[in-house]
Residue, then its C-alpha position, 0 to 999 in steps of 0.5 A: m500500500d505504501e508503495l502505491m501511495a509513493m508511486f502516486f505522489t511521485p510521478s514518473t519523469n519519463y514521458p513518451s515522446i511524440t512520434i509520427e506513428r503515435i500521432i497516426l495511430s491516435l488519429t486512426i483510433s479516434f476516427a474509428i470511434g468517431l465513425f462508430l458514434f456517427f453510425m450509432y447516432r444515425k441508426t438510433f436517432t428518433g427525432v423529427i429532423y435528422n441533422r447530418a451536420f451535427n453528426i459529422s461534427i461528432v467525428l470532427t470533434a473526436l479528431i480535434v480533441t485527439l490533436v489537443v490531447i497528444p501534446i498535452s499527454s507528453n509534457v506536464a508543464l504544457s498540460l498544467g498550462t492548458i488546464g490553467a488557460l481553460s480555467i481562465i476561459r471558463f470564468 
């Protein structure tokens, strides 16, 4: 238990580097999940007017979020700065 607490409070300084393969793999997985959501929304929509533009925006949002998260996940200082910037924008 003490070892788990020590690992939690002392994070690793060995962060993965950003490579082309990692970016392509992340975008591919994100695109596949976005397409899954696209087809599930289209199949299960029960409203009056189906809006295809909203459905496409689901896929684009998944890709944009992936592009934002990739650099944040590899740098602690950048992630803290992004959290700070988003909290300022929120208020």
